[in-house]
C-alpha positions in Angstrom: -177.0 41.5 87.5 -174.2 44.1 87.4 -174.9 47.6 86.0 -172.1 47.0 83.5 -174.4 44.5 81.9 -177.2 47.0 81.6 -179.3 45.4 84.4 -179.7 45.8 88.1 -181.3 43.4 90.6 -183.0 43.9 93.9 -180.7 41.6 95.9 -179.0 44.0 98.2 -175.2 44.1 98.6 -172.9 43.2 95.8 -171.1 39.9 95.6 -167.5 39.9 96.6 -165.1 38.6 94.0 -163.9 35.0 94.4 -160.2 34.6 94.3 -158.9 32.2 91.6 -157.7 28.9 92.8 -154.2 27.7 92.9 -152.7 24.9 90.8 -155.1 22.0 90.2 -154.6 19.0 92.5 -154.8 15.4 91.3 -158.3 14.1 91.7 -159.1 10.6 92.9 -160.8 8.5 90.2 -164.6 8.8 90.2 -166.7 5.9 91.3 -167.6 3.6 88.4 -171.2 2.4 89.0 -172.3 -0.7 87.2 -175.2 -0.7 84.8 -177.6 -3.6 85.4 -178.6 -5.9 82.6 -181.3 -4.4 80.4 -180.8 -0.8 81.5 -178.1 0.2 79.0 -175.7 2.8 80.1 -177.7 4.3 83.0 -175.4 4.5 86.0 -176.4 2.5 89.1 -175.6 3.3 92.7 -176.0 0.6 95.3 -178.4 -2.2 94.6 -180.5 -0.1 92.4 -184.3 0.2 92.1 -186.6 -2.7 91.1 -188.8 -0.1 89.4 -185.9 0.8 87.0 -186.1 -2.7 85.5 -189.8 -2.6 84.5 -191.0 -1.4 81.1 -192.1 2.2 80.6 -195.9 2.5 80.5 -198.0 5.3 79.1 -200.0 7.7 81.3 -203.8 7.6 81.2 -204.0 11.2 79.8 -202.1 12.3 76.7 -199.0 14.1 78.0 -195.6 15.4 77.0 -192.9 12.9 76.3 -191.2 10.9 79.0 -187.8 12.3 78.0 -186.8 15.8 76.9 -183.3 17.1 76.2 -181.4 20.0 74.7 -177.9 21.2 74.1 -176.9 24.8 73.3 -174.2 27.4 73.3 -174.7 31.1 73.8 -171.6 33.4 74.0 -169.1 31.4 76.0 -171.7 29.4 77.9 -172.3 25.8 77.1 -175.6 24.1 78.1 -176.9 20.6 78.5 -180.4 19.9 79.7 -182.5 16.7 80.3 -185.8 15.7 81.9 -186.6 12.1 82.5 -189.8 10.6 83.9 -188.9 8.8 87.2 -189.1 5.1 87.7 -191.8 5.4 90.2 -194.1 7.3 87.7 -193.5 5.1 84.6 -193.8 1.5 85.7 -197.3 1.1 87.2 -200.5 1.0 85.3 -201.7 3.6 84.6 -198.4 5.5 84.5 -198.0 9.1 85.6 -197.0 11.8 83.2 -193.6 13.4 83.7 -194.3 16.2 86.2 -191.0 18.1 85.7 -190.5 20.7 83.1 -187.7 23.0 81.9 -187.2 25.9 79.5 -184.0 27.3 78.0 -184.1 30.6 76.1 -182.1 33.8 75.3 -183.0 37.5 75.2 -183.2 39.1 71.7 -179.7 40.6 71.8 -178.1 37.3 73.0 -176.7 38.9 76.1 -178.4 36.6 78.6 -179.1 32.9 79.0 -182.6 32.3 80.6 -183.3 29.1 82.4 -186.2 27.6 84.3 -186.8 24.3 86.1 -190.2 23.4 87.5 -191.4 20.4 89.4 -195.1 19.6 89.7 -196.4 18.6 93.1 -197.5 15.0 93.0 -200.5 15.5 95.1 -201.9 17.9 92.5 -204.1 16.1 89.9 -202.6 18.0 86.9 -199.1 18.7 88.3 -197.5 18.3 84.9 -199.6 21.2 83.6 -198.7 23.4 86.4 -195.0 22.8 85.9 -195.1 23.4 82.2 -197.0 26.6 82.5 -194.7 27.9 85.4 -191.5 27.2 83.5 -192.8 28.6 80.2 -194.3 31.7 81.7 -191.2 32.5 83.8 -188.9 32.4 80.8 -191.3 34.4 78.6 -191.6 37.1 81.3 -187.8 37.2 81.8 -187.3 37.6 78.1 -189.8 40.4 77.9 -188.1 42.3 80.8 -184.7 41.9 79.4 -185.8 43.0 75.9 -187.2 46.3 77.3 -185.2 49.5 76.6 -185.0 50.3 80.3 -183.6 47.2 82.0 -182.2 49.3 84.9 -185.5 48.7 86.7 -184.1 45.3 87.6 -185.6 41.9 88.1 -188.0 41.2 90.9 -188.4 37.6 92.1 -191.8 38.3 93.6 -193.1 40.1 90.6 -191.8 37.3 88.3 -193.4 34.6 90.4 -196.7 36.5 90.7 -196.9 36.5 86.9 -196.2 32.7 86.8 -198.8 32.1 89.5 -201.4 34.1 87.6 -200.8 32.2 84.4 -201.1 28.9 86.2 -204.4 30.0 87.7 -205.7 31.2 84.3 -204.8 27.9 82.7 -206.5 25.9 85.5 -209.7 28.0 85.2 -209.7 27.6 81.4 -209.7 23.8 81.9 -212.2 23.8 84.7 -209.6 23.0 87.3 -208.9 24.4 90.8 -205.5 26.2 91.4 -204.6 23.4 93.8 -204.7 21.0 90.8 -201.7 22.6 89.2 -199.2 23.2 92.0 -195.5 23.3 91.2 -192.2 24.6 92.5 -189.9 26.7 90.3 -186.3 27.9 90.0 -185.1 30.4 87.4 -181.8 31.9 86.5 -180.4 34.6 84.2 -176.7 34.2 83.2 -174.8 36.8 81.2 -173.5 35.2 78.0 -170.2 37.0 78.2 -168.0 38.5 81.0 -169.1 41.9 82.3 -166.5 42.7 85.0 -162.9 44.0 84.6 -161.4 40.6 85.7 -163.5 38.5 83.4 -166.3 37.7 85.9 -170.0 37.8 85.4 -172.9 38.0 87.9 -175.8 35.6 87.5 -179.2 36.0 89.1 -181.4 33.2 90.4 -184.9 33.1 92.1 -187.0 30.3 93.4 -190.0 29.0 95.3 -189.8 25.5 96.6 -187.2 22.7 96.6 -185.9 22.9 93.1 -182.2 23.8 93.7 -179.0 25.2 92.3 -175.7 23.4 92.7 -172.2 24.6 92.0 -169.3 22.4 91.0 -166.3 22.3 93.3 -163.0 20.5 92.9 -164.4 17.0 93.7 -168.1 17.4 94.3 -171.3 19.5 93.7 -172.2 22.0 96.4 -175.7 23.1 97.3 -176.1 26.8 96.6 -179.8 27.8 96.5 -183.3 26.5 96.8 -185.6 25.7 99.8 -184.7 22.6 101.8 -187.5 20.1 102.4 -189.5 20.0 105.5 -189.2 22.1 108.7 -185.9 20.4 109.6 -184.3 21.3 106.2 -183.6 17.7 105.4 -184.2 15.4 102.5 -186.1 12.7 104.4 -189.5 14.0 103.4 -191.2 15.0 100.1 -193.0 17.9 101.9 -192.3 21.4 100.6 -193.2 24.6 102.5 -194.1 26.8 99.5 -195.5 26.2 96.1 -197.1 28.0 93.2 -199.6 29.4 92.5 -200.4 29.8 96.2 -197.1 31.4 97.5 -195.5 33.7 94.9 -194.6 36.1 97.8 -192.4 33.4 99.3 -190.0 33.8 96.3 -186.4 34.3 97.2 -183.5 35.5 95.0 -179.7 35.5 95.0 -176.8 36.5 92.8 -173.6 34.6 92.1 -170.3 35.6 90.6 -169.1 33.2 87.9 -165.7 33.0 86.3 -164.2 31.0 83.5 -164.1 27.3 84.2 -167.1 27.4 86.6 -170.2 25.1 86.2 -173.6 25.3 87.8 -176.6 23.0 87.6 -180.3 23.8 88.1 -182.1 20.6 89.2 -185.4 19.2 90.4 -185.4 17.3 93.6 -185.1 14.0 91.7 -181.5 15.0 91.0 -181.0 17.3 94.0 -182.0 14.7 96.5 -179.4 12.3 94.9 -176.7 14.9 95.0 -177.5 15.6 98.7 -177.9 12.0 99.8 -175.7 9.8 97.6 -172.0 10.7 98.0 -171.1 8.3 95.1 -173.6 9.9 92.8 -172.3 13.4 93.7 -168.7 12.4 93.1 -169.6 10.6 89.9 -171.4 13.6 88.4 -168.7 16.0 89.6 -166.3 14.1 87.4 -168.6 13.3 84.5 -170.0 16.9 84.3 -166.7 18.7 84.8 -166.8 19.4 81.0 -169.7 19.3 78.6 -170.6 15.8 77.4 -172.8 14.5 74.6 -176.4 15.2 75.3 -177.3 11.4 75.1 -174.7 10.7 77.8 -176.2 13.5 79.9 -179.6 12.0 79.6 -178.3 8.7 80.9 -176.7 10.4 83.9 -179.8 12.3 84.8 -181.7 8.9 84.6 -179.4 7.3 87.2 -180.6 4.2 89.0 -180.6 4.1 92.9 -182.8 2.4 95.4 -185.6 4.7 96.8 -184.8 7.5 94.3 -187.9 7.2 92.1 -189.0 10.7 91.3 -188.8 12.5 88.0 -185.3 14.0 87.3 -184.5 17.2 85.6 -181.2 19.1 85.3 -179.8 22.0 83.3 -176.0 22.4 83.5 -174.2 25.5 82.4 -170.4 25.6 81.8 -168.7 29.0 81.7 -165.8 28.9 79.2 -165.4 25.1 79.7 -161.8 24.0 79.9 -160.5 27.1 81.6 -159.0 26.7 85.1 -161.8 26.9 87.7 -161.8 28.5 91.1 -161.4 25.9 93.9 -164.6 25.7 95.9 -164.6 22.5 97.9 -164.9 24.5 101.1 -168.5 25.6 100.0 -170.3 27.3 97.1 -168.9 30.8 97.7 -169.9 34.0 95.9 -173.5 34.0 96.9 -175.5 37.0 98.2 -179.1 36.7 99.3 
């Protein structure tokens, strides 16, 4: 976070400005996936999943809703968010509660947009509880830090995730659970609601533990920008993650990114991130669909996409910076990140 915004971060060297792109080039039409009968407007890629066609069932324990969604505007930022229980969790008896969670908030002065996406680890018996506590605690702590008179102390990823981990452990103990019962991964971001630099740029801050990820929209596709890759090889072939909360808050990493008018970024759980990484048609489709803000109901349908073997819960928060303004061309990579 630049000092001009009244906040410093502990991320090291500043981010170099990204040069604005040239004239926009004609884009090829986005793929037009078909919607199978009975699934409404959910886009389908390839043959689709058999689980997608089964009725939604209720989890054994009372839980949060299977779908959550929001839209908002703060300053010149526009936000859409959706979380949908995955086909693999909702179609077998008894169903599994949605294990993803997200939070959207602002500081008291309205200078910053605060975001969190958490994904409960399926092997934990109460993963949905861990994710909900992690996301809520992270946003509450961020808001408290940003509302303090002396914000120049900066944001610490490790300190933030230590507080989230402690809250998860306290809630587990209160319910007679072990910390391993509430494991989750977490990604947070702080985005200035207005430009802070002389050329209209602003510097956002992100921090994470685990494979929730941040993607940046290029000219024709979404580019991976932050978050831990799965498994030792860094691929998407496995559901294993190296670090989780509450066990590994010291594994937290952080980065900052320079954003300009026309940019868009998405914070996602692996139910969406794996699709962006592994399905070229989905990536291209969402690059076109999410180039500008769309109705939140349509955003929910896109987050609930249908694809064979992609059965996990899906969560995404997309932020557009001054939507409609010419964006910097970024198809060569995400650009603008400092870790």
